N, C-alpha and C positions, 0 to 999 in steps of 0.2 A: 267399607267392605261391599261386595255385591255377592257374595254367597259366603256361607258357613266355613269357618277353617276347614273344619271336619271335611269337606269334600274336597278340598284343594292339597292338602299335603298328609301324606300317610308315613308310619315307617313300616316298609316294606319288609318281610320277612323272607330272609333267603340262605341259601346253604353254601358253605365253601367248598369248592370241588376241588381246592389242594389238600384238605383233611378230610374230607368225607371218606369212607370206604367202603360206600355201595352196601351195606349192610343188610337195607330194606325195614329196619327198625321204625323209622318215621313216618314211611309211607303206612305200614300195617298197622301204627297205632293212630293214626291221626282220625279223629273222629268224624270229619267232616269231608273227608277224601280230597284234601288240598294238596297234596304229594304226590308226586308221579316220578318217572324215569322213562329214559332211553337208554339205548346201548352204552351210555357214559356217565351221564349225569342226572343228581336227584334234584328235584325242584318244587317251589312251592307255588300254587295257583293265588294269584292275589284276590283274584274275583271269589274264591272259598275258602280262603284262610280266614277264621275269626279270632286268631289270636289267645287260643286257648294256653297255649304254652305246653299241653300233655307232650309234647315231642321232645322238650328240651331234656327232661331228665334222663331218660333213657338212650341218647345218642352217645354212643361211646368215644367220641373225640371232638365232640363241643362244636362241629362242624355245622351243626345247624342253630346254634345261638348267633345268628348275626342278623344284623338289620340295616338299612338305608333308607335315611330320607329323601322321598320322592314325591312330587307331585302328582296326585291319583292318576288323571289322565294320561300321564306319561311312565306309570308304572314299567317296570320291565317285565317283559312278556315271557311265556313260557319258551319261546322259539329263542329270545336272547339269550336266557338263562342255560337253555341246551349248546349253546356255542361256548361257554366260559371255559376256561382255564384255570380262573382265578377270578375273587371277587371285583367287581367292579370298585375305582376309589370313590371316598365319600366325595358326597358333592358340596361345594361351597355353598353359601348364603346366595352369591350373586348367582350361580349356576342354578340354585331351586330356583331364583325370581326368575331368568330368564325363560326357564323350561314351564315355570306356571304361566307365565304372562303377564302376572299382576306383581308386580313389586312387593309391596307393600304386605299382601297375603301371603305372599311365599316366606319374606322374611320374618315375619310374626312367627309361622309356623316352625320357621328354622331355628329362630334364636330361643322358642320355646316361652311366647308371651302367652299364649293360648292352648289349649289340651290338643294333641293330634290324636285321631280316631284311631283306635286299637280295637275295634269290635265290629262286627258282621254278623247277620242273622244266619244263626245254623240250617244246614242244608235239610229242607222238608223231608219226609218220606213220603214218597208220592203214595203208598198204600194207606197212609193215616194211621198206621201202627209202628211202633217203635220196635225196629230189628233188633235181635241179639247181637250184642257186639262183644266178644271174646275180648279185644284188647282192653275194653276196660276196667277188666279185674286183674288185668298184670301189675305187679309192684314195679315201682320205679324206684325205690329204697331197697338197699342188700337187708339181710337177715341181721338183726340188733349184733349177733355175736361174731358175724365174719370179721375176718382179717382185713387188715388196711390193704387197699390196693393200690397199686403206681400205675400211673398213667400217661400216654402222650410223651414217653422218655424220647422217643425217636418219631420224627416225622419233619412233614413239610414246613414247621411252625416250631420245632424244634430246634435248641441248639445244634443238635447234630441231625442230620436228615436222615440217615439209615445207620443200622448196625448189622455188621456183616457174620452171617453165622454158616458154619460148613455143617454138611450132611454126613450124619456119624451113622445113618441107617436108614432104608428104603426097603420096605417087607409087604410085599401082597398079604391082604387080611381077608379076600373073596377069593372063592374057587377060580383056579387057572383055567383058561378055555371058554370063560361065559362071558355074555358081552356088557358086563359089568366089572370094574376094576377098581376096586378102592386098596388105597396103601396107607400103611402106618410109617411116618417118615419123623426121623429124628435128626432136630438140628440142634449142633451145639455152640455155645456163644464164647469159648475160650476164656479166658481172665478178664472180660468185660462184663460187670454185673447187668443182669436182665432179669429182673424180679416178677415172678408171675403167679396168678392165684389160679385155683379151678374155676371155670366160670369163664377167664378171660378170653381176649383173642388177641391175633397178632395179624398184622398186614404183610403180605410177601408181595415184593415189586417186581414182576417179569420184566427180565431186558429184553429190549427193542421198543418198536414204535407201533401203533394202530395202522388201519388203511387212512387216516387221514395225517400221518406223519408225525403225530403227537406222543409222546412218552407214555407206556401202559400206565396207568394207575393201579394201585394197591390193591389186591384182593385178600379179604378177610378171610381169617380158618379159625375155629377154636381150638383152644390146647385141650389135648387127651391127655395128659400128664400132670401128675399131680406137683404142688409147690417145690418139693425137694427134687424134681427133676425127672425123666423118664428113668435114667439110671440115678440112684441115691447118691448124693455126694460130688455129682458133676454139675456143672454150668449146663444143662440140656433140659429140651422140653419136646415133645411129639405133638404132631399134627394127624390127624384122619382126612384123608384126602380122595374123593372118589373122580377118577378120571370125568370129563364131561364130554359127548361124543354127539348128543342131540339137545335140540330145545325143549319147552314144554311142549309143544306143539308135536314133537316127535320128528322134526326136522333135523338132518344132519348138520352139525357144527363141532367145532373144535375149541372146546374152552381156552382161553389163554392161559390163565394162573394154572388150573388143573394138569393140563398136559406136562406144562412147564415141570411144576412139583413132581410128578409121576415119573416123569421121564429121567429124574434127576439120579446120580450116581455117588456113592461115598467118595467123600473126599471134594466134590462140587461144593461152592459156595453162593450163598443168595444173601438178597438184601433186604432185610425186614424192619418194620416200624413199629409203632407200639409201645408198651402192651395195651389193650383197649378192654373196656369194661369196668365198672364199678356197682352194678347192682345183681346181676345174675352170680351170686357168691353162695357159696355153702354157709350154713352155721355151724358154728365151732363149739356151741355148748355143751356139756356131758347131756347123753339120752336125746339129743335133737334129733328126730326121725326125717328121714328123704325119701322122697317118692317122685322117680324119674320115670318121664315118657318122652320117648324118641322115636324118630324114626332114621334110618340110614345113616348119612355119617354126622347127623343131630347126638348119635351116642358118644362124640369126642367130650364135651365136658361132663357126661354121665360115668365115662371110663375115668376120668380125671379125679370126680369125686370118689367114685368106688373104690379106686385105688390109694388114695390118701386116705380112707376110713380102713382099708383093709391094713395097710402101714401102720395105724394109729393103734390097731387091734393087735398086731402082732407084737407091737412093743408092748402092749399093756398098760396103754399111756392113755386109755380112751373108753370111757363106759359107752359105748354105742348105741343107740335107739335102733328103731328098726330101717332097714333100707328094701325100698321096693322097687322095681323096674319092669315097665313096661314097654317093649321093644318090638316095633313093626319093621315088616320088608316085604318085598314081594314075595320070596322063596328065601327058605333057609338058606340056600346057597349064595344068595345078596345080602345077606348078614353078616357086616363085619364083626371080628370078636368072637365068632359063635363058640369057636373050642374053647379059648380061655373062660369065657362066661359059664360054661358047663362045668369047670372045672372049680369054680366058687364055693365054698360051704355052703349049704343051705340054712343053716342058723344065723350066717353073715348077710345074706341078701335074698329076698323072694321076687324071682324072674318068672316075666311070663312074655312069652313070644306070640306075635300073631302074625300071618302070611296070608297076604291078599290075592297071592298069583298060584297057589299049589296045585297042579292039576288033581283031578278028582276031588278035591278038598271046597268046602264052603271058603268064601270070602270073611275072614276075620282081620279086625282092624282096632290099634291099642283102647279104643272106647269102647268096644266090646270086652273086652277084656276087663275092663275098670267096671264095667256094670255088673261083671260076674262076681267082682269082690267087693261090691259095694258098702257089705256089713265093714269090711276093715277099713274102706277109704270115707267112709260115714263118722268112724271114730275118729281118723287122724283130722278128717276137716274140724271138728270141734277143738282138736288138741292144739296148744299154742304153740307148741314144740314140735310141729309136722310142716313141712316146707315143700312145696311142690314145684320142679322144673319142668319145663316141657320145651323140647329144641329138635325141630326136623322141619319140613316142607310147611308152607303157610296152610295149605289143604286141611290139615290135621288140627289147625288149632281150634278151632269152633267147634269140632265133635269134642275134641278133649275136655274142653270149658263147660261143653255143655252136658257130657256125662257128669263131671261133677257137680253142675247144677243139679242134673237128675237125683244122683244118690243122696244129696242132701234133701230134695223135696221128699222122695220118697221115703226118708228115715224120718219125716215131720220136722226138717231144720227149717230155720228161715232162710234161704238163699241169698235175701239182701244183705241180712246184715252180716252172713259169712262170708260172701262174696268181698262187702268192703273191707272186710277185719283182714282176709287174706290179702289185699292189695294195700291198705295201711300199713301191715306189720310187717311186709317185705315177705311174704309165704308161697305166694302163687309167681312166679317167672316165665315170663314168654319170649323164648328167640325161634323165632319161625322165618323163613324167607323161600 
């Protein structure tokens, strides 16, 4: 051998573009910034990946749990991965040997006669300090009492690629005439079973092709209805969809999936894949508490959890714990479901709204409200029956987790211990985009 094997052959971590639903979970949770994306694909940078596997469990589809043995010097580049519509085939021993340029070394690595390297030095913080990483506290396991979820019943790698759903309702849930436009859409699956739980999501496949002539990939949407359907006794579910008319920089853009869904009429049909998600699930055991923190359409899973608890309470079948909701938006007019939320009994759910763009009023964010309720949150942080759910824009995640950190510290609690317990016990769930 002229060089150590670990310098020759690696097990390259790749994302399957066929079943990836572009949910951004992997990129947001990667501790070394090895995952990135363009307008179509999520990819892994082999020069940064340290094979920590933090991204594996949270992936709702399993698309990220893929590897290919490659000579390090011939590892797939980001540019190559961005152009994929499907994963490349596994290379044979002979092909690896040819690429490596040293047949004996490559063959040894391919057949497993020596160890393949799967470690790399984590990226250093140039400041010399460890930055606060909110993602490290997010649980990858569901609450112990959560119901069993079904996942990937339909999709590119399933026996049936899609299931057809019929639009049973499409109602705007923000004020008419404003620049924002959010819809509550009900999909009915007829006689075909499609079991879902609160906190799960589905993929909608828009018809047509993109600018490159390729079929549109599925767009992910969180389910906004409880497990027994938007209308109890019917095989349906609901989504909360905001029409996308600009990108994060404010440039005009017409979101493919959101505009397709918002324009649907009752009786139209859509192609659905999924369901997805096995960790962002609500607890089922009596007296469990739920703290929900969200912005915009991040309210969808919170609506589902709240409605399920409301139905259980109405039936007298559940000794419910506390429900707290911190809901943020730019203005009251932009807030979906504002009216229905106002009608919920005060002894059932404790609701707090934060508006950051109300004319004549100071900016308020959900983390500001959380600090105002520090005493209640400190008690819940210590309660093993309390669960925290965060859903909405990625920009909110760090502020929310930092608020929990500050609440704990100011109450004289050890955040390192509490933060580790929140993750270990499936009590803090982060779903941001």
